[in-house]
C-alpha atoms as an extended CHARMM CRD file, in Angstrom:
* protein
*
       168  EXT
         1         1  MET       CA            -32.9780000000      -81.8840000000        4.0300000000  PROA      1               0.0000000000
         2         2  ALA       CA            -32.3500000000      -80.1180000000        1.0170000000  PROA      2               0.0000000000
         3         3  ASP       CA            -29.4340000000      -81.9420000000       -1.0290000000  PROA      3               0.0000000000
         4         4  THR       CA            -26.3790000000      -78.7340000000       -0.5110000000  PROA      4               0.0000000000
         5         5  THR       CA            -24.2270000000      -80.1480000000       -3.0210000000  PROA      5               0.0000000000
         6         6  HSD       CA            -23.3320000000      -80.0910000000       -6.9990000000  PROA      6               0.0000000000
         7         7  GLU       CA            -21.2910000000      -81.1350000000       -8.7140000000  PROA      7               0.0000000000
         8         8  ASP       CA            -18.0160000000      -78.6670000000      -10.1220000000  PROA      8               0.0000000000
         9         9  LEU       CA            -17.0930000000      -80.3740000000      -13.3010000000  PROA      9               0.0000000000
        10        10  SER       CA            -14.8040000000      -77.6250000000      -13.5920000000  PROA      10              0.0000000000
        11        11  SER       CA            -12.5650000000      -79.2920000000      -10.2550000000  PROA      11              0.0000000000
        12        12  GLY       CA            -13.8820000000      -82.7960000000      -11.0890000000  PROA      12              0.0000000000
        13        13  GLY       CA            -15.0210000000      -83.3580000000       -7.6770000000  PROA      13              0.0000000000
        14        14  ARG       CA            -18.8820000000      -82.0920000000       -4.9440000000  PROA      14              0.0000000000
        15        15  HSD       CA            -17.9420000000      -79.4700000000       -2.8160000000  PROA      15              0.0000000000
        16        16  ARG       CA            -21.0390000000      -77.6410000000       -1.0310000000  PROA      16              0.0000000000
        17        17  VAL       CA            -22.7380000000      -74.8830000000       -2.1190000000  PROA      17              0.0000000000
        18        18  ASP       CA            -22.3640000000      -72.4950000000        0.2910000000  PROA      18              0.0000000000
        19        19  GLU       CA            -18.5280000000      -73.9610000000        0.2400000000  PROA      19              0.0000000000
        20        20  ILE       CA            -18.8710000000      -72.1640000000       -3.3420000000  PROA      20              0.0000000000
        21        21  HSD       CA            -19.6270000000      -69.5730000000       -2.4420000000  PROA      21              0.0000000000
        22        22  ILE       CA            -16.7040000000      -68.6180000000       -0.0200000000  PROA      22              0.0000000000
        23        23  HSD       CA            -14.4750000000      -70.1550000000       -2.2770000000  PROA      23              0.0000000000
        24        24  HSD       CA            -15.6540000000      -67.8240000000       -4.9730000000  PROA      24              0.0000000000
        25        25  ARG       CA            -14.6820000000      -64.5270000000       -2.6020000000  PROA      25              0.0000000000
        26        26  GLU       CA            -11.3630000000      -65.9050000000       -1.4470000000  PROA      26              0.0000000000
        27        27  ARG       CA            -10.6250000000      -65.6380000000       -5.3010000000  PROA      27              0.0000000000
        28        28  LYS       CA            -12.2630000000      -62.8160000000       -6.4190000000  PROA      28              0.0000000000
        29        29  GLY       CA            -10.5310000000      -60.4010000000       -3.3460000000  PROA      29              0.0000000000
        30        30  LEU       CA            -11.7790000000      -56.6510000000       -3.6770000000  PROA      30              0.0000000000
        31        31  GLY       CA             -9.8890000000      -56.4280000000       -6.5290000000  PROA      31              0.0000000000
        32        32  PRO       CA            -10.2290000000      -52.7880000000       -8.0250000000  PROA      32              0.0000000000
        33        33  TRP       CA            -12.2980000000      -51.1870000000       -5.0040000000  PROA      33              0.0000000000
        34        34  LEU       CA             -9.7510000000      -51.3040000000       -3.0110000000  PROA      34              0.0000000000
        35        35  GLY       CA             -7.1530000000      -49.2650000000       -5.1430000000  PROA      35              0.0000000000
        36        36  LEU       CA            -10.3590000000      -47.1450000000       -5.7850000000  PROA      36              0.0000000000
        37        37  GLY       CA            -10.8790000000      -46.8010000000       -2.7330000000  PROA      37              0.0000000000
        38        38  ALA       CA             -7.5750000000      -45.3210000000       -1.9060000000  PROA      38              0.0000000000
        39        39  LEU       CA             -6.5150000000      -43.3900000000       -4.4650000000  PROA      39              0.0000000000
        40        40  GLY       CA             -9.8810000000      -41.0390000000       -3.7290000000  PROA      40              0.0000000000
        41        41  LEU       CA             -8.1280000000      -40.4460000000       -0.1010000000  PROA      41              0.0000000000
        42        42  ALA       CA             -5.4780000000      -39.4720000000       -1.6060000000  PROA      42              0.0000000000
        43        43  LEU       CA             -6.7700000000      -36.8290000000       -4.2300000000  PROA      43              0.0000000000
        44        44  LEU       CA             -9.4910000000      -36.5360000000       -0.8490000000  PROA      44              0.0000000000
        45        45  ALA       CA             -6.2800000000      -34.9710000000        1.2320000000  PROA      45              0.0000000000
        46        46  LEU       CA             -4.3300000000      -33.9060000000       -2.0750000000  PROA      46              0.0000000000
        47        47  TRP       CA             -7.4820000000      -31.3970000000       -2.4150000000  PROA      47              0.0000000000
        48        48  GLY       CA             -7.6930000000      -30.2430000000        1.5030000000  PROA      48              0.0000000000
        49        49  TYR       CA             -3.8330000000      -29.3210000000        1.4370000000  PROA      49              0.0000000000
        50        50  GLY       CA             -4.4440000000      -27.0700000000       -1.9230000000  PROA      50              0.0000000000
        51        51  ARG       CA             -7.1710000000      -25.8860000000        0.4800000000  PROA      51              0.0000000000
        52        52  GLY       CA             -5.1160000000      -24.8300000000        3.2370000000  PROA      52              0.0000000000
        53        53  ARG       CA             -2.2930000000      -23.5310000000        1.4140000000  PROA      53              0.0000000000
        54        54  GLN       CA             -3.9380000000      -21.1860000000       -1.1850000000  PROA      54              0.0000000000
        55        55  HSD       CA             -5.9350000000      -20.0840000000        2.6950000000  PROA      55              0.0000000000
        56        56  ALA       CA             -2.5560000000      -19.3860000000        3.8900000000  PROA      56              0.0000000000
        57        57  ALA       CA             -1.8810000000      -17.1330000000        1.3780000000  PROA      57              0.0000000000
        58        58  ALA       CA             -4.3450000000      -15.2060000000        2.0330000000  PROA      58              0.0000000000
        59        59  THR       CA             -3.6720000000      -11.0640000000        3.3970000000  PROA      59              0.0000000000
        60        60  CYS       CA             -6.1400000000      -10.2620000000        6.4110000000  PROA      60              0.0000000000
        61        61  THR       CA             -7.9430000000       -7.5020000000        5.8720000000  PROA      61              0.0000000000
        62        62  GLN       CA             -6.9240000000       -3.7870000000        7.8760000000  PROA      62              0.0000000000
        63        63  THR       CA             -8.7600000000       -3.6720000000       10.7830000000  PROA      63              0.0000000000
        64        64  THR       CA             -9.3250000000       -0.2400000000       12.6650000000  PROA      64              0.0000000000
        65        65  ILE       CA            -10.7400000000        0.7060000000       16.2760000000  PROA      65              0.0000000000
        66        66  HSD       CA            -12.0450000000        3.8780000000       17.1460000000  PROA      66              0.0000000000
        67        67  PHE       CA            -11.5860000000        5.3980000000       20.8920000000  PROA      67              0.0000000000
        68        68  THR       CA            -13.8050000000        8.1390000000       22.6200000000  PROA      68              0.0000000000
        69        69  ARG       CA            -11.7630000000       11.0970000000       23.7050000000  PROA      69              0.0000000000
        70        70  ASN       CA             -8.3980000000       10.8270000000       26.2150000000  PROA      70              0.0000000000
        71        71  ALA       CA             -9.2100000000        6.4900000000       26.1480000000  PROA      71              0.0000000000
        72        72  ALA       CA             -7.7120000000        3.4230000000       25.4330000000  PROA      72              0.0000000000
        73        73  THR       CA             -9.6700000000        1.0650000000       26.1140000000  PROA      73              0.0000000000
        74        74  LEU       CA            -11.4060000000       -1.7090000000       23.6130000000  PROA      74              0.0000000000
        75        75  GLY       CA            -15.1850000000       -1.8260000000       23.6450000000  PROA      75              0.0000000000
        76        76  ALA       CA            -16.6820000000       -5.4350000000       23.2520000000  PROA      76              0.0000000000
        77        77  ASP       CA            -17.7490000000       -4.7570000000       19.5700000000  PROA      77              0.0000000000
        78        78  ASP       CA            -13.6570000000       -4.1340000000       19.4720000000  PROA      78              0.0000000000
        79        79  LYS       CA            -12.0880000000       -7.1380000000       20.7100000000  PROA      79              0.0000000000
        80        80  VAL       CA            -14.0160000000       -8.6080000000       18.0880000000  PROA      80              0.0000000000
        81        81  ALA       CA            -13.1650000000       -7.4470000000       15.2060000000  PROA      81              0.0000000000
        82        82  VAL       CA             -9.2350000000       -7.6530000000       16.4290000000  PROA      82              0.0000000000
        83        83  ARG       CA            -10.0000000000      -11.5260000000       18.1590000000  PROA      83              0.0000000000
        84        84  GLN       CA            -10.9300000000      -11.4640000000       14.1810000000  PROA      84              0.0000000000
        85        85  LEU       CA             -7.4920000000      -10.5190000000       13.2450000000  PROA      85              0.0000000000
        86        86  ALA       CA             -6.1590000000      -12.2450000000       15.5530000000  PROA      86              0.0000000000
        87        87  ASP       CA             -6.9500000000      -15.4390000000       13.6790000000  PROA      87              0.0000000000
        88        88  CYS       CA             -6.2970000000      -14.6840000000       10.4010000000  PROA      88              0.0000000000
        89        89  MET       CA             -2.8960000000      -13.6620000000       11.5110000000  PROA      89              0.0000000000
        90        90  LYS       CA             -2.4610000000      -17.3430000000       13.6940000000  PROA      90              0.0000000000
        91        91  MET       CA             -3.8120000000      -19.2300000000       10.5480000000  PROA      91              0.0000000000
        92        92  ASN       CA             -1.1410000000      -17.1730000000        8.1470000000  PROA      92              0.0000000000
        93        93  PRO       CA              2.5590000000      -17.2820000000       10.0430000000  PROA      93              0.0000000000
        94        94  SER       CA              3.5510000000      -14.8850000000        7.3600000000  PROA      94              0.0000000000
        95        95  GLN       CA              1.1550000000      -12.3400000000        7.6560000000  PROA      95              0.0000000000
        96        96  THR       CA              2.6760000000       -9.0630000000        9.2840000000  PROA      96              0.0000000000
        97        97  VAL       CA              0.8370000000       -5.8540000000       10.5400000000  PROA      97              0.0000000000
        98        98  ARG       CA              1.8240000000       -2.6020000000       11.1480000000  PROA      98              0.0000000000
        99        99  LEU       CA             -0.3860000000       -1.5980000000       14.2670000000  PROA      99              0.0000000000
       100       100  GLU       CA             -1.1660000000        2.4690000000       13.4680000000  PROA      100             0.0000000000
       101       101  GLY       CA             -2.1350000000        4.2720000000       16.7000000000  PROA      101             0.0000000000
       102       102  ARG       CA             -3.3680000000        8.2920000000       16.0070000000  PROA      102             0.0000000000
       103       103  ALA       CA             -4.7650000000       10.3870000000       18.8900000000  PROA      103             0.0000000000
       104       104  ASP       CA             -6.3980000000       14.4030000000       17.3730000000  PROA      104             0.0000000000
       105       105  ALA       CA             -5.5890000000       17.4970000000       18.0350000000  PROA      105             0.0000000000
       106       106  SER       CA             -8.7860000000       17.7510000000       21.2680000000  PROA      106             0.0000000000
       107       107  GLU       CA             -7.0480000000       15.1840000000       24.2030000000  PROA      107             0.0000000000
       108       108  ILE       CA             -6.3010000000       16.2930000000       27.2200000000  PROA      108             0.0000000000
       109       109  GLN       CA             -2.6080000000       13.4330000000       26.6300000000  PROA      109             0.0000000000
       110       110  THR       CA             -0.5510000000       14.8630000000       24.8430000000  PROA      110             0.0000000000
       111       111  ASN       CA             -1.0020000000       13.6840000000       20.7540000000  PROA      111             0.0000000000
       112       112  ALA       CA              2.0520000000       10.6650000000       21.0070000000  PROA      112             0.0000000000
       113       113  ALA       CA              1.3640000000        8.8890000000       24.5610000000  PROA      113             0.0000000000
       114       114  ILE       CA             -2.3520000000        8.5440000000       23.7850000000  PROA      114             0.0000000000
       115       115  ALA       CA             -1.1980000000        7.3020000000       19.8770000000  PROA      115             0.0000000000
       116       116  GLN       CA              1.0120000000        5.4210000000       21.1770000000  PROA      116             0.0000000000
       117       117  GLU       CA             -1.0710000000        3.9730000000       23.8180000000  PROA      117             0.0000000000
       118       118  ARG       CA             -3.9330000000        3.0470000000       21.4560000000  PROA      118             0.0000000000
       119       119  ALA       CA             -1.2030000000        1.1230000000       19.5000000000  PROA      119             0.0000000000
       120       120  ASP       CA             -0.1380000000       -0.2510000000       22.4530000000  PROA      120             0.0000000000
       121       121  THR       CA             -3.5700000000       -1.8690000000       23.1770000000  PROA      121             0.0000000000
       122       122  LEU       CA             -3.7730000000       -3.3180000000       19.6220000000  PROA      122             0.0000000000
       123       123  ALA       CA              0.0110000000       -5.0740000000       20.1920000000  PROA      123             0.0000000000
       124       124  ARG       CA             -1.6250000000       -6.5900000000       24.3070000000  PROA      124             0.0000000000
       125       125  GLU       CA             -4.6560000000       -7.8520000000       22.8950000000  PROA      125             0.0000000000
       126       126  LEU       CA             -3.2240000000       -9.9160000000       20.1700000000  PROA      126             0.0000000000
       127       127  ARG       CA             -0.6070000000      -11.4390000000       22.3120000000  PROA      127             0.0000000000
       128       128  ALA       CA             -3.6870000000      -11.9680000000       24.8570000000  PROA      128             0.0000000000
       129       129  LEU       CA             -5.3610000000      -14.0250000000       21.4200000000  PROA      129             0.0000000000
       130       130  GLY       CA             -1.6150000000      -15.9780000000       21.1000000000  PROA      130             0.0000000000
       131       131  VAL       CA             -0.3070000000      -13.7360000000       17.7590000000  PROA      131             0.0000000000
       132       132  PRO       CA              3.0550000000      -13.9550000000       18.3850000000  PROA      132             0.0000000000
       133       133  ALA       CA              4.9760000000      -10.2180000000       18.7030000000  PROA      133             0.0000000000
       134       134  SER       CA              6.8570000000      -11.1760000000       15.3430000000  PROA      134             0.0000000000
       135       135  GLN       CA              3.7880000000      -10.3070000000       13.5780000000  PROA      135             0.0000000000
       136       136  TYR       CA              3.7400000000       -6.8300000000       14.5780000000  PROA      136             0.0000000000
       137       137  ASN       CA              4.9740000000       -3.9160000000       15.3740000000  PROA      137             0.0000000000
       138       138  VAL       CA              4.4310000000       -0.5630000000       16.8890000000  PROA      138             0.0000000000
       139       139  THR       CA              4.0120000000        2.8840000000       15.8830000000  PROA      139             0.0000000000
       140       140  THR       CA              2.2160000000        6.2230000000       15.9790000000  PROA      140             0.0000000000
       141       141  SER       CA              0.8850000000        7.7880000000       12.5860000000  PROA      141             0.0000000000
       142       142  ALA       CA              0.1040000000       11.2660000000       11.5450000000  PROA      142             0.0000000000
       143       143  THR       CA             -3.6110000000       12.2990000000       12.2460000000  PROA      143             0.0000000000
       144       144  THR       CA             -5.8790000000       11.3730000000        9.5150000000  PROA      144             0.0000000000
       145       145  CYS       CA             -8.1010000000       14.4430000000        9.5000000000  PROA      145             0.0000000000
       146       146  ASN       CA             -7.1490000000       18.3830000000       10.1580000000  PROA      146             0.0000000000
       147       147  GLU       CA            -10.0850000000       19.6480000000       10.1720000000  PROA      147             0.0000000000
       148       148  GLU       CA            -11.3010000000       20.8830000000       13.8600000000  PROA      148             0.0000000000
       149       149  THR       CA            -15.2480000000       19.3370000000       14.0990000000  PROA      149             0.0000000000
       150       150  ASP       CA            -15.6980000000       16.0000000000       16.1240000000  PROA      150             0.0000000000
       151       151  THR       CA            -16.0380000000       13.6730000000       13.2760000000  PROA      151             0.0000000000
       152       152  CYS       CA            -13.3120000000       15.1820000000       12.2000000000  PROA      152             0.0000000000
       153       153  TRP       CA            -11.6740000000       14.2990000000       15.8610000000  PROA      153             0.0000000000
       154       154  GLN       CA            -12.9230000000       10.4750000000       15.4090000000  PROA      154             0.0000000000
       155       155  VAL       CA            -11.4690000000        9.3610000000       12.7730000000  PROA      155             0.0000000000
       156       156  ASN       CA             -8.1390000000       10.1090000000       14.5980000000  PROA      156             0.0000000000
       157       157  ARG       CA             -8.9670000000        8.9410000000       17.6140000000  PROA      157             0.0000000000
       158       158  SER       CA             -7.8160000000        5.4690000000       16.6530000000  PROA      158             0.0000000000
       159       159  ALA       CA             -5.6950000000        2.5010000000       15.9440000000  PROA      159             0.0000000000
       160       160  THR       CA             -5.3370000000        0.5700000000       12.3350000000  PROA      160             0.0000000000
       161       161  ALA       CA             -4.1220000000       -2.3070000000       11.5680000000  PROA      161             0.0000000000
       162       162  VAL       CA             -1.7920000000       -2.0360000000        8.6160000000  PROA      162             0.0000000000
       163       163  PRO       CA             -1.1320000000       -5.2660000000        7.0200000000  PROA      163             0.0000000000
       164       164  LEU       CA              1.9700000000       -5.4750000000        5.2110000000  PROA      164             0.0000000000
       165       165  PRO       CA              3.2700000000       -7.8810000000        2.0760000000  PROA      165             0.0000000000
       166       166  HSD       CA              4.1360000000      -11.6440000000        3.2750000000  PROA      166             0.0000000000
       167       167  ARG       CA              7.2760000000      -12.6320000000        4.5580000000  PROA      167             0.0000000000
       168       168  ARG       CA              9.0410000000      -15.2010000000        2.1060000000  PROA      168             0.0000000000
């Protein structure tokens, strides 16, 4: 078996080689690496916090839902659009929207009633998706197109979520 000791002149004694290596590790420690690692994690956390704050200041986009004649029910595509709006509003609690319902002159129900029902439909869907009622208000709006054509009437058979300036 080989001799595993050597002369350590600095301490004036003999040590086993593996003891010397352990001794050096204990003396050396982690040095600056521990501090640099902690600093890196802190910077990463601040970067993530800053990105979240930037996103929180974002304004949700205006969303318009079109309805069929004399109806106030949402289709599958409409529900996806409202879900996207709800997600944005939940991520941005200072974001409020005005839900404007509209109707056209050709609809059987009175314009005000169907327009209100359309805006209320959006409000119910947002509430079901977890958006607090304090983040939206419901109103009716005047028609946006005055021509007596199907294309114009379709534009007026709608409800729009209009983002308002952020509250402070």
